[in-house]
N, C-alpha and C positions, 0 to 999 in steps of 0.2 A: 260450535261451542255455544251452550245456552247462556242466557242472561244470568241465570242463577249461578252457573259455574263462574262467570266473570265476577260477579259480586262476591262469591266465596273467596276467590283469589285476592280481590282487593281487601276484603275483611282481614285476611291473614296478614297482609302487609301492614294495614293500619294498626293492627294489634302488636306489631313486631317490637315495639319499644315500651309497651305498657308495663308498669311495675306490677308484679304479682306478689301476693302474700306468701308467707313462709312455706305454706303447705302446697303451693302451686308447683306445676311441672317445671323441672330444671330446664335451663336454656343454654345454648352455645354462645360464647363470646370469645373474641380473639384476645389472647393473653400475651402474645409475643409475635414479633416480626423479625425474620432473620435474612439479611442480604447475603446471598450465596457467594458473592465476590469475596467475602471474608475467608473463604476456603481456597482462594487462589494460591498456587504454589509460589514460593518466594522468587522464582526465576521468571515469573510471568508479569507483564505490565499490569498495573492495578486497574486499567480500563479494558483489559482483555474481556471479550464477550463471554459471559457465563449464562447458564440456563438451568433452572430446576424443572425437570419435566415429569418423569415417572418417579414416584416416591414410595418407600416402604419403611418398615420399622423392624428392629430386632425383636426377638421373642419376649424380652423383658420390657419392651416399650421405652427403653432409655436412650436409644440411638436411632436417628432417622438417617436413611440412605437414599440418595436421589441420583438419577442419571443426568449428566451434563453433556449434551451432544456437542455443542460448539467447542467446549474445552477438551472433549475427548476423555472424560473422566467420570468417576462417581465421587460424590461428596458425602461427607459424614457430619452430622450435627448431634452434639451431646445435649439431650433434653432431660437429663436427670432432674434438673430444675426447669420445668416447662416454661416458666415465666422469664427465665434468663438463659436462653439457648446459647451454646458455645460452639465455636468453630472447632471441628475435630479433623480437619484436613481433607485432602482429595487424593485419589489414586488414578494415575493416568492409565488408560486401558488399551493403548495402541490400536485405536479404532474409534468408532462412534457408538457409545452405549445408547441403546434405544429403549431399554426397559430393565427393571431390576426388581427382585423380590428377595426374601430372606428366610433362613431357617437354621436353627441350631448353631448360631454364631457365625454363619456363612452368608455371604451375599451371592446370589446367582444373577449374573449380568448377561443380558443378550447384547452382543457387540456386532455392529455392522462393519465389515472390512471390505466392502465392495469397491471395485474400481471400474469406472466407465459402465459398460453394459453387462459386466460379468458379476452378478450378485454373489456375495459370499458373506459368511459370518461365523461366529463361534459363541459358545456358551462358556463364560469364565466363572470359576468358583473362587471366591475371595474370602480369606479369613478376616473377619471384621476386627479382631483384636490386633493383629499384626499388620493389617492393611496390605496383604500380599496375595498375589494370584497363586493359588495352589495347583490348579489344573484347568484345562480347557477341553471342550468338545467341538469338533467341526460340525456345523449345522447345514452345510450344503446350500446355503442361500442367505439372503438378507433378512434378518429377523426384525420383528416388531414387538408385539406384546408377549409377556411371559407371565405364567401363573402357576401356583401349586394347589394341590387339593387340600382338604381340611386337615388331614393328619400329616401332610407334607411328606408323603411317600411317592407321589407322582407329580410330574410337571409337564407343562406344555408350552410351546413357543409357536406363534404364528410366523411363518416364513412368507413375508409379503412379496418380496421381489417387486417393490413398488414401481408404478409407472413413472415415466419421465414426462412431466407436463410440457416440456419443450419439444417433445417428439410427436409429430402428427397431431398437433394441437392437444396433446394429452389424452387422445382417445385410446381406449383398450379394444382389442387385446394388444399387449406388449409382452413378448416372451423373454425369458422363460417363465413358466407358470410357478407360482408359489404353492406351498403345502403347509401341513401342520406337523411339528415334531413332538412326539410324546416320549418321555423318559422316566426312569425310576430314580428316586431320591432316598438316601439313607444318611441320617444325621447331617443333613445339609450338603452332602457330597453326591455327585452324580457319576455313575459308571457309564462312560460313553458307549459301551457295548450294548446298553439297554435301549438306546434311542431307536425309535421307529418313525417312519415317515407315512403320514396319512394323505393319500391323494385326494384332491378336491376338485379336479377337473370334471366337466360334464354335469355339474350340479346347477349352476346358476343360469338364468335366462338372458342376461345382458351380454356377457362374454364368457361362455362356459369353459373355454380353453385357457382363460386367464382369471383365476378366482380372486386374486388380490386379498388374501386373508388379513384381517386387521387386529381384532381384539379377542382374547380368550378368557374364559372364566369357568371354574369348577363348581358343581353342586355337591351335596353330601353323598350322592350315589356314584361319584366318580364319572359323571357325565360332563362333557365339555360343551359349552356354548361358544360358538365362533362366528364373528361377523365377517361377511365379505362385503365391505362397505360400497365400493364402486358397483358391485353386482347386486346390491340391495337384497342380499340373501343372508339367512341365518342357518347355520349347520349345527346339529347335535351329534357329538362323537362319544362313543364308549371308550374311555381312557384305558380300561383294563385290556380291551382287545384291540385298541387302535383302529376301530372300524366306525364308519359313518352309520349312525342309526336312522337319522332323518334329516331333512332340510326343508326350508320353506321360504318364500319370499317375504321380505319385510313390508312389502306393500306400500300404500300411499295414504296420505291424510288430506282432508279438506280443512283449510284454515280460513277463519273470518275474524274481523276486528284486528287486522295487522297493518303495518306500514310497509308498502311495497315499492315506494319510489325514493330514490336518493335525490332529494330536491331541497335540502336545507330546511325541511319542515317535519314536524312529528304529527302524523295524522293516522290514527289507528282505526280506520274505517274501510279498509280494502279487504279483499279476499283472494285466495289462491286455491284452486281446486286440483286434486289429484297430484299433490306434491310427493315425490318419492321420499321415503324416510331416510334411506342410506345411513344406517346407524354406524357409529364409531364404537364407543365403549358398550360393553354388555356385562351385567352382573345378575346372578341368581338371587331372587328374593327368598326362595325356598327350593325344595327339590323339584317343583313343578313349574314355578313361575320365574320369568326372567324379565328384566327391565333393560331397555336400550336407549342410548342418547342419540337422537336423530340429527347429527351435525350436517351430514351431506358432504360430498367431496367430488362429485362428478356431475350429475344432472339434477340433483335433488337437495334434500335437507329440509325437514319439516319443522324445525325450530323448537321442538319440544322433546317429549319422551313417550314411549309406548311400553305397556306391560303385556307380554304374551304368555301363554302356557307353552309347553315344549312341543305341542303339536302344531303351533303356529296360530292358534286362536287369539285374537285380540281381546284382552280382558279390560284394558283401559287405554284410552288415547288422550293425551293432554291437550292436543290441539294447540291453540294460541294462548292458553291460560298462563303458562309459565312466562312467556315473553311479555304478556300484558302486565303480569305482576312485577316483572323487572322494570317495565316502563313507569310504573307508579313510584319507583324510588330513583328515577333519573339515570338509570344505568343502560337505557336502550341506546345502541350505537346507530345513529341515523345514517352514518356512512355505509352501513351494511343492509339498508332497507331493500335495495334492489337485488340482494343476493340471498344470504342465509340467516339474516337477522342476528340473534344473540349466539347462534352456533353452539348448542349443547354438545360437549365433546366427552368429558370424563364422568366417571361414576364411582361411587363407593357405597357399600352396603354393610351395616353393622347393627348389633343389638346393644343398646345402652340401658342397663337396668332391665325393666320389663318392656321397653319400647324398641321396636324395629324401625330403623331409619334407612333411607337411601339419600345420597348427596349427589346432586346434579350440578356439574361444573359448566358454566357458560363461558366459552373462550373469549368471545367478542364483547360480552357485557362485564367481564371480570367480576363475576358473582357466583355464589354457590347457593342453590336452592336446597333447603333441608326439608325433606318430606318424611312424614310418618307413614309407614306401611301398615295400613289397617286390615289388609287381607282383601279389601274391596277397593273402593276409590281412595287413592292416597290423599293425605292432608298436607298442604304446604304450611309449615309451621315457622320457618325463618328464611331470611335472605341474608347471607353473610358476605361482607366485602372480602376480596381475595387477592389484592395485588393485581398485576397486569397479566392477563391471559392465563388463567389456571389450566393446567394440563393434567395433573395427576393428584390423587388424594389417598390418604391412609387413615383409617380409624384405629384407635388404640383404646378400646372400651374398658380394659382393666384399669386404665388410668384416667378414664373419662376425657380422653384427648382425641383430637381430630386435627389433621394437618393437610395443607394444600401446597403443591409445587406450582409456581407461576413462572412461565418460561421466558417472557420477554425482558430483555436487558437493553436499556436505553442510556447506559452510562456514557457512551461515546458522544451522545447528543446532549449530554447534560441532564438527562432525565433519570427516572428511577431505575435501580438495578433489579435484576431478577430476585425474587424473595420466596422463602418458605414461610407460610403463615401457620401459627399454632393456635388452636381454639380449645377451650375447656368447657365441659358441660357441668353446670352447677346451678344452685338456686340464685335468683337475682333478677335484675332487669335486663332486657335485651338492649344492648348498646347501639345497635344499628338496625334500621336506618334512623337518621335524626330528622329527616324531612321526607314526606311522601306527598303524592298528589291525589286529589279526589277524582271523581269522574264528572265529565261534562258532556251532555247529550249522549250518554251511554258509553262513552269511551274515556280512557285515561287522559288526563291533562298531561301531555308530554312536556318534560322540562329537561334542561341541561345547561351547563355553563352559567350558573347564576353569578352575575358579575357586579351587582350593586344592590344596596338596600336603602330603604327610606321608610319613615313612619307613615302610617295612615293617620292623618290629622284627626284628633279627638277620639281615637279608638285605641285604648291601651291593648297591648298584645297583638295588634294587627300591623303588618308590614307589607310594603311593596318590594318586589325584586324584578330584575330585568335579565334577559338572556343576551349573550353577545353574538358575534358573527357565526358561531357554530350553527345557529338556526337563522341563517341569512335570509331565508324566504318566509320566515315566520317570526319577525321581531315581536317580542311579547313582554307585557307587563303582568307580573303574577301577583296575586293577593295571597298573603300567608297568614294563617292563624297560628301565631307563635305561642299561644297559651296552651295548645295541645302538645302531647308528647307521644309520638313524634309530632313536630310541627306539620301542619297540613296546608298545601297549596289548594285553596278553595275556588280560585277562579283565574282565568287567563284572558287578558285583553290584547288582541293583536293590534299592533301599531299600523295604521293605514295611511296611504297617500292616494287621494282621489278614489277612495272607496275600496282599494285593493291593498293587500299586505305590502308595506313599504319595502323597497329594495335599497341596496347600498347603505345599509346601516350596520354599525358595530357598537351597539349600546353598551357602555361601560359604567354609566352612572345614572341615577334617578333622584329627583327631588319632587315632592308633592306640594303643590301650591294651595293656599287657603281656599281658592275658588274652585277646587276640584280638578284643575288641570295638572299637567306634569311637565317638568323640564327634564329632557334627556340629553346626556352627553354622549356623543358618538365619536369613537376613535377612528381617525381616517387611515386610509391606505391608498395613496394616490396611484400606485402602480396598478391597482385594481379598481380605480375610479370611485373609490369610497372617500368622500370628503370628511375632513375634520369639521365638526359643526355642532351647534346646539339646536335642539328641536323643542318647540312648545306644542304639546299634544293635549287635546281636550279630553273630557271624561269618557268619551266614546272611543278614544284611541285614534282620532283623526289628527294628522299633523296640520296645525294652523299656522305655524311659522317655522322657517328654517333660517337660522342665523349663521352665516358663514364667518370665518375668521377674518379679521382685518389684515390688510396686506403687510403691515409691519410685523405681524405675528406669523402669518402663513409663509412668508418668504424664507423662514428658517426651519420649516417643518421637517420632521423625520417620521418614521412609521409609528412611533410610540407617543400617542397624544393623550387626550382627556381620559382619565380613569375614575372620574367621580364628579358629582356636582352637588352643591348644597346652597340653600337659600339663607342669607343673613339679612335681617332687617325686615321691615314691613312697608306696605304702601309704596309711595314713590321712591323710598329709600331702599327697597328690597333689591339686593344685589346677589347675583349668582357667583359662586366661587367654584372654580374647576381645578382639580389636581392634574398636572401634566406628569405622565409617568417617568419619562427619561429626559436627559439634557437635550435640548434642541440645538440647532446650529449656532446660535448666538449665546449659549449658556456656558459659563465657566464650568469645568468638570467638577462634579461634586455638588452642583446647585441645579435645582429645577424650579419651574415657575408654578406659583398658584395664580391663576388668571381670574380676573373679575369682569363681570358684565352686568350693567344696570339696564334692564329691559326698557324702563320708562325713558331714561335719558340716552339710551343707546351708546353708552360709554364703556370703553374697554380699559383695563389696566392690569397690573401684575405686581407681585412681590417675588422675591427669591427665597427659596427654601433650601436649607443645607441638609444634604444627605449624609447618613452614616457611611462608614467605610468598611469594606470586607476584603478579605484576601482573595476570594474567588467569586466568580459570577459577577452579575451586575446588580445594582441597587436602584429601586424606583418606588414610585407611589402607586397605590392601588385603590384608594377610596378617600373621600372627604365627606364629613358629616358635621352638621352644626348642632350644638346643644349648650344651653346656658350661655356663658360668656366666652366660649371657646369653639373652635373648629377642631375636629379630631381626624387624624390622617393615618392611614395604614402605610407603613414603610416596610419594604421587604426585599430580600434577595430573590433570585430566580432559581434557587437550589432546592433539592428535595432530600429526604432521608437524613442520614447523619451529616451530610454536607451542609444542610440548611442551618444558618446561624442567626439570621435576622428576619423576624416576623413580629414587628412591634407596632404599637399604637402610640402616636404622639399627639399632643394638643398644642394649639397656637391660640393665644388670646385674640379675640375679635378686635380688641382695641389696638392690637399690633398690625392689623390688616389695613395698612394705608397704602393703596396701590399707587405705583408710579406709572408713567406713560410708557406704553409699549414702544420699543425701539430706543428708549433712553435708559438712564441709570435707574436701577430698581433697588428699593430697600430690601434688606435681609431681615427675615423674621426670626424670632427665637422660638425654639420648640422645647417641650417638656415631655418626658416619657410618661405615658399613662398606663401602658400594659404591655407585657411580653407574652405573645401568643404561643411560643414554642411549647410550653407546658400543656396548653389546651390541645394543641395539635398532636402531641405525643400521647396524651392520656385519653383522648376522646374515644378511640376504639383500639388502642395499642397497635396501631399500624405505624408506618414510617411517616415522617413529617411531610405533609403535602406542600407543593409549591405555591399554589395560587390562592392565598387568602385575599379575596377581592371585594368583600362586602362587609360593611359595618354601619350600624345605625342605632339610634335610641328610639324606642316606641313612644307613644304619647304620654306614658307614665314615667318616662326617663329610664326604663330598663334597656340595657345594651345587648346587642346581638351581633354575632359574626357569622359569615358563610364563606365557603370555599367554592371555587370555580372548577368543575370536573373536566373541562375541555371536551365535553361531549363524548367522553369515553374513547377519545382518540389518543393513542399513546399515553393513556392515563388509566389509573385504577378505577375511574368512574365514581369514586367516593365523593359525596357532597356532605361536608360537615356543617351542621347548623347548630349553633350553641349560644346560650346566654354568656355574657362576659361580665365577670365580677371585677369592676374597676377598683372597688375599695380594698381588694386584696393586694394591690400593688401601689396604692397611694396612701 
């Protein structure tokens, strides 16, 4: 990947939220977020696992239909008003739906009915209006992807008979072999007598007796492109004759400028040569060109996408450009560095107006890359947030809509549910990303899990932020230019101990001192030998002092410690105030400590802070920041989506901060609500309310900002919301 290509990818990202004049090109923005658990049948537990995987739309574009494998159902969403989607119920399928498409008021559903090592499945024809199964066709094996041709007279289903990864370490071949089923369609109905099986054995070079077909797509000539993912092969079939026309290897790609080590650091300077592409989804860009998403599932996965012609000639290879663009917006999953990175998996292709687009879904980065198909090198025009683990997508150009199905459901763990996200193409600003990183030394500044904010003294519009334990081997202080839109991380300073990146830190708060040094609050985790502590770091990032907690305080420690630090006062009277997230062992329930430390006098103290109450989840503090005559404190619950009720900013008068002695009776402070963030979190990108609002600060001019922690894209949508906070609107 050339330097110019890298810069082009970055430029696309940095432009992603710039306002355009009225005559500018329309953009995609999310307009609604639908939790598919709303479609759970009444006899199911509300925390039953659901999943939106493959998604389609009725011909009129008013109803979305998605496959829900863990529920064993297909779900329906009424999007007559796309900005206010409504639950339209679910239909149990007596099996595992693997894929779905739609025609003439019918849903065609591929259903896996396999038991043990005997693959089986059927095609079910569902009337959308009545939500009843009208007929079924036996498929003779376990189905995966389903597709229809352009005039919806022919269909195809990949019969994968997928390998069992617990058998022989997941190695192939594993029999029986899969194949491709082709069938005729009339008015949305299938005559089972028209089904034909296309044999695929003997084609691939990895395991020719076990093709493992994955994904199907039609072009306008009734030719089918079919990926054999584990075999790293692409097959072209004539649907009219049900005969293989040609096949070719998907080949390999050389990657440079990537992160290849799962080591708690983001370093995009490594390379990997000869990586097998192993494509998952495939779509035709026209009758001669096809694009594949190179997820990998066996021995490869080249982290991007490739455009071929139907003879197998590579017309464009993305290399690492997509993954690097993703890293610039904080969505890179460091935990997948040693494997397949962002894992591009799904694809959709559509024409909106005069523009041809393809949409690339990255499962592990929870992002959608929107590319304009130029006929030559494609142009990355947007990166869209997509919930957790996007699996499928559908474009509805006649309504200027696009939707994604996101498969991961974390409801039983108190996390986000599986969602369907709806986007609209219209004139206006790009709402996401809200913060991006620049390059340093030729590579993206990697960032994740921003967990604290502080002003850069004397520089309006400039802020510092810190990363938490997600980047445990690369604790970092980031410099942010908040005057830009989106905000730009312009520099990164690694915190060091004895000249090397410091270990055993979980930085949750930062305060910038007048002398150019920093105070960092680290949340401890004794079971992992991470101490609760304060750190004084000089302007070069070197730790100059580590202040351990006094025994009166440490004796009652729990996992949830300091979540912010602020400096109150000047000179010898300068005092650090730290917000403790949860009640420690000596705290009355519903009260937490604000802890003080005077560096000059080496004196500790604390006051008690009263928490709000909620019916569900826990409540704690996430940040403390000083401004004027008050300290400002983020108080939140640990809930997401519709369950989230408390994401507020309170202020406490500095005159009320009269610390008592640790271990003794502590005074209780009074708090005043300064802002409710729920509206900000809902309206920012029209997604669900995020859990971790963890940073808040005033810049040198007194302008307020907030930021969310994206948990390093681990069981998270990966979204980082960075936004100005209008306190006058609520005061």
